[in-house]
C-alpha positions in Angstrom: 143.6 -68.2 -136.3 146.5 -66.2 -134.9 148.7 -63.9 -136.9 151.8 -61.9 -136.0 149.8 -58.8 -135.5 146.4 -60.2 -134.5 145.1 -61.9 -131.4 142.1 -63.4 -133.2 141.9 -67.1 -134.1 140.3 -68.0 -137.4 140.0 -71.4 -139.2 142.2 -72.2 -142.1 140.5 -71.9 -145.5 138.9 -74.9 -147.2 138.9 -75.3 -150.9 135.3 -76.5 -151.0 133.9 -73.5 -149.0 136.1 -70.7 -150.3 137.5 -71.6 -153.7 137.7 -68.0 -154.6 140.4 -67.2 -152.0 143.4 -65.9 -153.8 146.8 -64.4 -153.0 147.1 -60.7 -153.7 150.2 -58.5 -153.7 150.1 -54.7 -153.1 152.9 -52.6 -154.7 154.1 -51.1 -151.4 153.9 -53.8 -148.7 153.4 -57.6 -149.1 150.1 -58.8 -147.6 148.7 -62.3 -147.2 145.0 -63.0 -147.8 143.7 -65.5 -145.3 140.0 -66.3 -145.1 139.4 -63.2 -147.3 140.9 -60.9 -144.6 144.0 -58.8 -145.3 146.6 -58.8 -142.5 150.0 -57.1 -142.8 152.8 -59.6 -142.7 155.5 -56.9 -142.1 155.6 -53.5 -140.4 157.5 -50.4 -141.2 158.6 -49.6 -137.7 162.0 -50.9 -136.5 160.7 -52.7 -133.5 158.1 -54.5 -135.6 160.7 -55.4 -138.2 162.9 -56.9 -135.5 160.0 -58.8 -134.0 159.2 -60.2 -137.5 162.8 -61.3 -138.0 162.7 -63.2 -134.7 159.4 -64.7 -135.7 160.8 -65.8 -139.1 163.8 -67.3 -137.3 161.5 -69.7 -135.4 159.9 -72.7 -137.0 156.2 -73.0 -138.1 155.0 -76.6 -138.2 152.1 -77.7 -140.4 150.4 -80.8 -138.9 148.3 -83.1 -141.0 146.2 -85.7 -139.1 144.6 -88.7 -140.9 142.1 -90.4 -138.6 141.1 -92.8 -141.4 144.4 -94.6 -141.1 143.4 -96.0 -137.7 141.6 -99.0 -139.3 144.8 -100.1 -141.1 147.5 -102.4 -139.7 150.8 -100.7 -138.6 152.7 -101.8 -141.7 150.1 -100.5 -144.1 150.0 -97.2 -142.1 153.8 -96.8 -142.4 153.6 -97.5 -146.1 150.9 -94.9 -146.7 152.6 -92.3 -144.5 155.9 -92.8 -146.4 154.2 -92.1 -149.7 152.3 -89.1 -148.4 155.6 -87.7 -146.9 157.1 -87.8 -150.4 154.2 -85.6 -151.6 154.7 -83.2 -148.7 158.3 -82.7 -149.7 157.0 -80.5 -152.6 156.4 -77.7 -150.0 159.0 -78.5 -147.3 162.3 -80.2 -147.0 161.6 -81.3 -143.4 158.9 -83.8 -142.9 158.5 -85.8 -139.7 156.4 -88.9 -138.8 153.9 -89.3 -136.0 151.1 -91.8 -135.4 148.5 -91.3 -138.1 150.0 -87.8 -138.8 152.7 -86.0 -140.7 154.2 -82.7 -139.8 156.4 -80.4 -142.0 158.1 -77.1 -141.4 156.7 -74.3 -143.6 157.9 -71.0 -142.2 160.9 -71.1 -144.5 158.6 -71.8 -147.5 156.0 -69.0 -146.9 157.8 -66.4 -148.9 158.4 -68.8 -151.8 154.8 -69.9 -152.0 153.5 -66.4 -151.2 151.6 -67.4 -148.1 150.1 -70.4 -146.3 147.0 -70.4 -148.5 148.9 -71.7 -151.5 150.8 -74.3 -149.4 147.5 -75.6 -148.0 145.8 -75.7 -151.4 148.7 -77.5 -153.0 148.9 -80.1 -150.3 145.1 -80.6 -150.3 145.0 -81.3 -154.0 147.9 -83.8 -153.8 146.8 -85.6 -150.7 143.1 -85.9 -151.6 144.0 -87.4 -155.0 146.3 -89.9 -153.4 143.8 -90.9 -150.7 141.1 -91.4 -153.3 143.4 -93.8 -155.2 143.7 -95.9 -152.0 140.0 -95.9 -151.5 140.2 -94.0 -148.2 138.3 -90.9 -147.1 139.9 -87.9 -148.7 139.4 -85.6 -145.8 142.1 -84.8 -143.2 142.6 -82.5 -140.2 145.3 -79.8 -140.2 146.8 -77.0 -138.1 150.0 -75.0 -137.8 151.9 -73.6 -134.8 155.5 -72.9 -133.7 155.8 -76.4 -132.0 155.4 -79.9 -133.3 153.3 -81.2 -130.5 151.2 -78.0 -130.4 150.4 -78.4 -134.1 149.5 -82.1 -133.6 147.2 -81.4 -130.7 145.4 -78.6 -132.6 145.0 -80.9 -135.7 143.6 -83.7 -133.6 141.0 -81.4 -132.1 139.7 -80.6 -135.5 139.9 -76.8 -135.0 142.1 -76.3 -138.1 143.7 -73.3 -136.5 146.9 -71.4 -137.2 149.1 -69.9 -134.5 152.1 -67.8 -135.7 153.5 -66.7 -132.3 154.6 -69.0 -129.5 153.2 -66.5 -126.9 149.7 -67.3 -128.1 150.1 -71.1 -127.9 148.9 -71.3 -124.3 145.6 -69.6 -125.0 145.1 -71.5 -128.2 145.7 -74.9 -126.6 143.8 -74.1 -123.4 140.4 -74.6 -125.1 141.2 -78.1 -126.3 139.7 -81.2 -124.7 142.0 -83.5 -122.8 141.1 -86.3 -125.3 143.7 -84.9 -127.7 146.5 -85.9 -125.3 148.3 -89.3 -125.6 147.1 -90.8 -122.3 146.4 -94.3 -121.1 143.1 -95.4 -119.6 144.1 -94.9 -116.0 145.4 -91.3 -116.7 142.1 -90.4 -118.4 140.2 -91.8 -115.4 142.2 -89.7 -113.0 141.7 -86.5 -115.0 138.0 -87.2 -115.2 137.7 -87.7 -111.4 139.6 -84.5 -110.8 137.1 -82.6 -113.0 139.7 -81.7 -115.6 138.1 -81.5 -119.0 140.2 -79.0 -120.9 143.9 -78.2 -121.1 143.3 -74.8 -119.5 142.3 -76.7 -116.4 145.7 -78.4 -116.4 147.5 -75.1 -116.6 146.1 -74.2 -113.1 147.5 -77.4 -111.4 151.0 -77.4 -109.9 153.6 -79.2 -112.1 155.1 -81.1 -109.2 151.7 -82.7 -108.4 151.1 -83.5 -112.0 154.5 -85.3 -112.3 153.8 -87.4 -109.2 150.3 -88.4 -110.3 150.7 -88.8 -114.1 154.4 -89.2 -114.6 157.1 -87.1 -116.3 156.0 -88.1 -119.8 152.7 -86.4 -119.2 154.3 -83.1 -118.1 156.9 -83.4 -120.9 154.2 -83.6 -123.5 152.6 -80.4 -122.3 156.0 -78.6 -122.1 156.7 -79.7 -125.7 153.3 -78.3 -126.8 154.2 -74.9 -125.2 157.7 -74.9 -126.6 159.4 -75.3 -123.2 161.0 -78.7 -124.0 163.0 -79.8 -127.0 161.2 -82.0 -129.6 163.3 -84.6 -131.5 161.7 -85.5 -134.8 162.0 -88.6 -137.0 162.4 -86.9 -140.4 161.5 -88.5 -143.7 164.3 -89.3 -146.1 163.3 -89.9 -149.7 164.6 -93.2 -151.2 167.7 -92.7 -153.3 167.3 -92.6 -157.1 170.0 -92.0 -159.7 169.0 -90.8 -163.2 171.3 -89.0 -165.6 171.5 -88.5 -169.3 174.0 -87.1 -171.8 173.0 -85.7 -175.2 175.6 -86.3 -177.9 176.8 -83.4 -180.0 176.4 -85.5 -183.1 175.0 -88.9 -184.0 177.1 -92.0 -183.3 176.9 -95.4 -185.0 180.0 -97.0 -183.5 179.3 -98.1 -179.9 183.0 -98.2 -179.1 183.0 -94.4 -179.3 180.3 -94.4 -176.5 182.5 -96.2 -174.0 184.3 -93.0 -172.7 180.9 -91.3 -172.1 179.6 -94.5 -170.4 182.7 -94.7 -168.3 182.2 -91.1 -167.1 178.5 -91.8 -166.3 179.4 -94.9 -164.4 182.0 -92.9 -162.5 179.3 -90.5 -161.4 177.1 -93.5 -160.4 179.8 -95.1 -158.3 180.6 -91.8 -156.6 176.9 -91.5 -155.8 176.9 -95.0 -154.3 180.1 -94.4 -152.2 178.7 -91.2 -150.7 175.6 -93.1 -149.5 177.4 -96.3 -148.6 175.2 -98.2 -151.1 175.6 -100.7 -154.0 173.3 -101.8 -156.8 172.4 -105.0 -158.5 170.5 -103.6 -161.5 171.2 -100.9 -164.0 169.0 -99.6 -166.7 171.1 -98.3 -169.6 169.2 -96.7 -172.6 170.5 -95.6 -176.0 168.2 -93.0 -177.5 167.6 -92.8 -181.3 165.8 -90.3 -183.5 162.4 -91.5 -184.7 163.1 -95.0 -183.3 162.4 -96.8 -180.1 165.1 -96.7 -177.4 167.6 -99.5 -177.2 167.4 -100.9 -173.7 170.2 -102.6 -171.9 169.5 -104.2 -168.5 172.5 -105.1 -166.5 171.7 -107.5 -163.7 174.2 -108.5 -161.0 173.9 -111.6 -158.8 175.9 -109.8 -156.2 175.4 -106.0 -155.6 178.4 -104.0 -156.5 179.7 -100.5 -157.0 182.9 -101.3 -158.8 183.3 -99.0 -161.8 185.7 -101.4 -163.5 183.3 -104.4 -163.2 180.2 -102.4 -164.4 182.2 -101.1 -167.3 183.3 -104.6 -168.3 179.7 -105.8 -168.3 178.5 -102.9 -170.3 181.3 -103.3 -172.8 180.4 -107.0 -173.2 176.8 -106.0 -173.9 178.0 -103.5 -176.5 180.0 -106.2 -178.3 176.9 -108.3 -179.0 174.5 -105.4 -179.6 173.1 -104.2 -182.9 171.5 -100.8 -182.9 168.6 -99.9 -185.3 169.8 -96.3 -185.8 172.5 -93.9 -184.7 172.6 -92.9 -181.1 171.8 -89.3 -180.1 171.7 -89.6 -176.3 172.6 -91.9 -173.4 170.5 -92.4 -170.3 171.3 -94.4 -167.1 168.7 -95.0 -164.4 169.1 -96.9 -161.1 166.2 -97.3 -158.7 167.1 -100.5 -156.8 169.8 -100.2 -154.2 171.4 -102.5 -151.7 173.5 -102.0 -148.6 177.2 -102.2 -149.3 179.2 -105.0 -147.6 182.9 -104.5 -148.0 185.6 -107.0 -147.6 188.9 -106.1 -145.9 192.2 -107.7 -146.9 194.1 -109.2 -144.0 197.6 -108.0 -143.2 198.5 -111.5 -142.1 198.1 -114.8 -143.8 194.7 -115.2 -145.5 192.5 -117.6 -143.6 190.2 -120.1 -145.2 187.1 -118.0 -144.7 188.6 -115.0 -146.5 189.8 -117.3 -149.3 186.4 -118.8 -149.7 184.8 -115.3 -149.9 187.4 -114.3 -152.5 186.8 -117.3 -154.7 183.0 -116.9 -154.5 183.3 -113.2 -155.5 185.4 -114.2 -158.5 183.0 -116.9 -159.5 180.0 -114.5 -159.3 181.8 -112.0 -161.5 182.8 -114.7 -164.0 179.1 -115.8 -164.2 177.9 -112.2 -164.7 180.4 -111.8 -167.6 179.1 -115.0 -169.1 175.5 -113.8 -168.8 176.5 -110.5 -170.5 178.2 -112.3 -173.3 175.8 -115.2 -173.9 172.5 -113.9 -172.5 170.8 -114.6 -169.1 168.8 -117.6 -170.4 172.0 -119.5 -171.6 173.7 -119.8 -168.2 172.2 -122.5 -165.9 173.0 -124.2 -162.6 172.0 -127.6 -161.3 169.8 -127.9 -158.3 168.4 -130.9 -156.3 164.7 -131.7 -156.4 162.8 -133.7 -153.8 162.0 -136.6 -156.2 162.6 -140.3 -155.6 163.1 -141.1 -159.3 166.8 -140.3 -160.2 165.8 -139.0 -163.6 163.8 -136.2 -161.9 165.9 -135.7 -158.8 167.7 -132.6 -160.2 166.8 -129.6 -162.4 168.4 -126.9 -164.4 167.6 -123.3 -163.3 168.5 -119.9 -164.6 171.1 -117.7 -162.9 168.7 -114.9 -162.2 168.2 -112.7 -159.2 170.8 -111.8 -156.6 171.2 -115.4 -155.2 170.3 -119.0 -155.9 166.8 -120.0 -154.6 167.1 -122.1 -151.5 165.2 -125.3 -151.0 162.6 -125.4 -148.3 163.4 -127.3 -145.1 160.8 -129.9 -145.9 162.2 -130.4 -149.4 165.9 -130.4 -148.3 165.1 -133.0 -145.6 163.4 -135.4 -148.1 166.4 -135.5 -150.5 168.3 -138.7 -150.3 171.7 -138.6 -148.7 172.8 -142.0 -150.2 175.7 -141.9 -152.8 174.7 -140.6 -156.2 176.9 -140.6 -159.3 178.0 -137.4 -161.0 177.3 -138.8 -164.4 173.8 -140.1 -164.9 173.2 -141.9 -168.2 170.2 -140.5 -170.2 169.3 -144.0 -171.3 170.2 -146.9 -168.9 172.4 -149.6 -170.4 171.4 -153.2 -170.0 174.0 -155.4 -168.3 174.9 -158.9 -169.4 174.9 -162.0 -167.1 177.3 -164.8 -167.7 177.6 -167.7 -165.4 175.9 -165.8 -162.6 178.2 -162.7 -162.9 177.4 -159.2 -164.2 179.3 -157.8 -167.1 179.6 -154.3 -168.5 182.8 -154.2 -170.5 184.4 -156.3 -167.8 183.3 -158.2 -164.9 181.7 -156.0 -162.2 181.1 -156.8 -158.5 178.6 -155.3 -156.1 180.0 -153.2 -153.3 177.0 -152.0 -151.4 173.2 -152.1 -151.6 170.4 -152.5 -152.2 168.6 -149.1 -152.1 165.0 -149.5 -153.1 163.4 -146.6 -155.1 159.8 -146.7 -155.9 157.7 -143.8 -157.3 154.2 -143.0 -156.0 151.3 -144.3 -158.0 150.1 -140.8 -158.8 153.4 -139.7 -160.3 152.6 -141.2 -163.8 155.8 -143.2 -164.0 155.9 -146.7 -162.5 159.4 -147.1 -161.2 160.4 -150.0 -158.8 164.1 -150.6 -158.6 166.8 -151.9 -156.3 170.0 -149.8 -156.7 173.5 -151.0 -156.0 177.0 -149.5 -156.0 179.3 -151.8 -158.1 183.0 -151.8 -159.0 184.8 -152.8 -162.2 188.2 -154.6 -162.2 190.1 -151.4 -162.8 188.4 -149.6 -159.9 185.7 -147.7 -161.7 182.5 -147.4 -159.5 179.2 -147.8 -161.2 175.6 -147.3 -160.1 173.4 -150.2 -161.3 169.9 -151.3 -160.5 167.6 -154.3 -160.9 164.0 -154.1 -161.9 161.5 -155.3 -159.4 158.9 -156.2 -162.0 158.8 -157.5 -165.6 161.9 -159.3 -166.7 163.8 -158.2 -163.6 166.8 -157.2 -165.7 170.0 -155.4 -164.6 170.9 -151.9 -165.9 173.8 -149.4 -165.6 172.4 -146.0 -164.7 175.3 -143.9 -163.6 179.1 -143.7 -163.2 180.8 -142.2 -160.2 183.6 -139.7 -160.6 
């Protein structure tokens, strides 16, 4: 391993082999213990101090390579790397993604953690525990150097080395096998035929010839490893989360006195959402009591929003129908589910039909959310079609839950009849009278169109065989009637059109 003042290369410490390695501090000059060897991290001379300042100004990248992820599909790899990146943020604010690898910048954290030993031990404990929970091998390869690509190549080689200074990168990387490079099959064959086995063999070849034979990406990869080319990184950004609480100076039994506090918390939430161009469809509002369980209020929105006025109206509606078991001593708001914000711009000219439809839909959704807050989510329903032949079972009532109504599958939507259906379907069909060959309900009715035969399948449990007709009364009312195909073959009124 290489240090600022040493040309030697030593392996990073492992918890299993050297659990006794500790960090020690001397009263005069800070020193770092690495593999039980003391090496000065600062010098008293002015030139050495200036060199160390320049060294600290550069980055030091800690690479973590996980070969056991190669057996997983890309989506699962991405999921695992995202979770591991969240753990690595405990030692660094800059974490970047690479295939089966994560790299974080640690030079800015060395002083805080008192050396790289503590950083490595902390990451090893966190990552091995997480890998064991997933049922994967808990081992991993690691290395650190001033460049991202250089650290990744050192980690892939399994040397577990540390290089502090960029000037020592060439010699540290020269001993690596060419297998650590990202090459295709043809490039590997050419290197093998040229007798190139290690990176130090590539250093001896002219760069122009390398570019012609292997392409610019090959040469650029080597230049990135040596710090001669810029290295853009794809940094990990933790998912947003909003949690805030407010402890009351005294107990409150009247929920109306909590509204100003709730309004201020919702203002903070909406500001948080606006700064990140987000919205939310679910809020978790908690009222804390002393020696009692918390009172939980779940505010669900069918359409994601960040309107403080609308959220406050829903919360106030919940407060009006809420009975608390004890006085409130604190308030807590938690939001973990976020949605992208889709705004709606008002037109300077005449509002077109599309804008008007969007406006009406938004108002309807807000009205339904207010009804749910006042009556409860289970008391607000909507009617949906079902792919059933029998009219009694051709529709169903569903709860207004989730962000949108569930859509019917294409196969189900295609099997729904497009023939006219009445808005009002009688719960119990009314038998019609026949006088002198004419049908009577309250008055004489005449058939307009039909028949439409409806028969249920034998396995449905209900034997229905009917011929349906659209009929009209003398005053113009339209009726939906049917005649049985079996039994007495009677006529019945089943529905009335609007």
